[in-house]
N, C-alpha and C positions, 0 to 999 in steps of 0.2 A: 967260937964256931970252929968244927974243923973245918980242912981245907976241902977235904972231898964233898962234905956235903955242900956246902958253898957252891963249889963246881956244878955239881946234880943242880942245883936252885938255877944258878943261872943257865945252864942249857933247857931245863924245863921252861924258863921265861922267854930263852930267844925259841923253842920249839912252837910254843904258843904265839908268840908274836909273827912267825915267819907262817903259821897257820890262816889267822888272824887277815894278815896280808894274801895270801893267797885266796883268802874269800873274799875280801875284798875284792882282791882283781876278779876273781870269778863272778861276782857280781857286778861289777864294773862291765865285763864283756858282756856279760847276759844284758846289764839295761840299753849295752851300746847297738847289742842285736836288737833289742825291743825297738829302740828309738829306729834304727835303719829300718825295721820293718812299719814301723807305726808311719815314717816318713814315705816308705814306697808305697802303702796303703792310700796316705793321704794323696801322694800323686796320682796313684792309680783314680781315684774316687774323683780328684781335682780333673783329671782329663776325662771321667766318664762324664762329671757334670758341666762341663765344657762343651763336652758333644750333646750329652742332652739339651742345652741350651742351645744349640746351634741348631739341632732338629726340631724343640719347640719354636725357636724365632720360624724356620722355614715353614711349620706346619700355621704357626698363628699369620704368618704371610699369605698362606695360600688360603684360609680361612676367611681373611680382611678380604683377601681379592673374589672367593665366592660370594661372602656377602655385597661385595659392591656390587657383582653384578645380579644375585638378588635382585636387592635394591632398585639398579638399573632398569634389571627385568620388571618388577612391581610398578617400579614409574614408567614404564613404557605402556606396560597394562593398561593400568589407571590411566594414562593418556588417551591411549585407543579406547576404552570403556566409556569413559565421560567425553566425549570429542563434541566441541559444541554447547555444551552443559559446565561453564567455566565455575559456576556458583558453588556447585555441587564436587565440582573437583579441587574448587581452594577447599572444602570441608576436611577432604581427606588427604592434604598435605602433609608430608612427612611421617604418611604411614605406613606401613609396610601391606602387602598384598593380603596378607591373612586378618590383618587390622580391619581392613578396607572391606573384605566380604563381610567381618562381622557388625560392622558398624550399618553396610549396605541393605544385611539378612534385619536387623534391627528397623532400619526403615521401611524394607518392604513388609514387615509384621506390623509396624504404623500405617504403611499404606491400605494392606489387607482390613483393617478394623475400621479404617474412614471406609473403605469400600463396601462393607458389609452395615454400616450405618445408612450409607446413601442407599443401599439398596432398599433396605428395610423403610426409607424414606420415599422414595422413589414410589415404593409397593403401595403405601400410604398414596400416596398422590395417584397413583395410577387408579386405585379403588375410588376414591374421590370424581375421579373423571369418566368412571363407566357410570356413577350414580348420576352427574352429571347431563351424559347421553341416555342414559334411563328417561331421567326427568321431562328433556328433550326429546324424545321420542314419543312419551306420554301426551305432551303439551301437543305438539305436531297430530296427533290423531285426535285429541279432544278437539281441537281446530275444524280437522277435516270434517268429525261428528256435528260439532256446532254451527255450521256452513249454512246449512235447506232450513227451513222455514214453512211454514203454509198458511200462515194467518194472515188477515188482511180484506177488505172490502172487493178490492177491484186488483185484475192479475196486474196494472204496473204496478200498482199501490205494493203488492205481495213481492212483486219483483224486486221495487223499490228497498224494502224492509231486509229482505233475501241478501240485496247487494250490501246493504250498511251493517247487516250483520258479518258478511264475511270479510267488510273492510274493518270492522273492528277487532275480529280474530287476528286476521292478516298483519295488523299494526300489533296487537299483543304478541302473534308470535315473531314478528319483527324485534319487537322489544326484548324479549326473550332471547333471540336469538344473539342479538350482540351484548347482550349479557355474559349468556354460557361465550359464546365466542371471547370476551374479556376476558374473562377466569380461563379458558384455555389459553390465551395469550402468557397470564399472567403465572399461572402453573406451566406452562413449557420455556418460560423466561427463568423462572425460578428453577427448575431442572437442570436447565443449560449451565447455572451458576454454580451448580452442586457437583453435578457430574456429566465429566465430556465423554464418557466411555459407553455412553447409549445412544447411540449416532443410529441404530435401527431402530429403535423405539421412539426416539425424536423424531425420525423420518414419517413413522406410521402416524403420530400425533400432529405432525406438520400436512400429512395427507387428510387428516380426519378433520382437522381446522382448514385446511382449502374446500371439503367436501361441506364444512359447516357454512363457509363462505359464500359458495355455491348456492346453498338450499340458502341462504340470506336472500341474495341476490334472486333468488327465485319468490324468496316469499316478499321482497320488496315489489319486484315488477306484479305478482298475484297481486299486492297491495296495488300498485297504480290502475292495473288491469281493473280493478274492482273501482278503485276512485273514479275512473273513466267511466264505466259501466254504471256508477251513481249518478254522476250528472247527467249522462245520457238518458237515465231513465227521470229525472227530474226535470229534464228539457220535453222530454214527452209525456210526461204528466203536465207539465203547465201547458203544452200545447193542447191535452185533451182537455184540460180544463180551459183551456182559451177556445176550443170548439164549442163545449158546452153552455158557454157562457155567450157566446154568439149565436149561437143557435136558441137559447135562450131571449134575448134580447129579440134575434129575429121574432121568435115567436109571439112577444109580446107587441112588437111592431106589427105585425100581420092581425092579431087578434084587434089591434087598435084600431087598426084600416077597416076590418071589417065592420067592428061597432059604429063605424063614422060613417060607414054605407048603410050599416042597419036604422041609423038613427034618421038620416037622406032620405 
């Protein structure tokens, strides 16, 4: 190979190597620049993340404090709302105010349903009471209508039978009044056990019971008066019969005396 050609080939080789080295150097510079930019970006992102973490920690702390205050506020409100009702307060332990409100609303709904059921039951009981009162009034009227009678041979005997009828009616009236009063008391006791919300109605029932008791006392007094009158009438009748008997004996004795005188 000629020396000129060989020198040219060596030159081309050296030139190619120099270009490659230069390109590698540029790539290295670019790579180093990219690494520095990446590192700088990472540092910036790290600082940003640190600031974000600090901010989130601060917000989390504030939220925890706010939650604590809310829970303490709920606790205070619940304690005040259920003061003196330990069992109900215990059922709401560790519950938030909203949860307590929801549970209380559910309990309120249940109480409303029970109240409606009690109202229906009480309405039925009151209807029964009205029927009993109507029966009682009817019996009183019948007793008053059946008091008088005009059958008998003498005024005293008629008076005695009239008093006996009054006594029987009064005793029947007393018995029925006692039965009605017992029924009133049973229904009243049942209503008190079922619901304590009908104070006014129970007071009215108590007034009616007292009125019935007063009527019972009056009926008992009437019965006593009738019994006393019956005894007096019996005594009067006995006196009348004794008088008739004595007068008859006297007449018989007088007739015997007259016969004796006539025979003499």
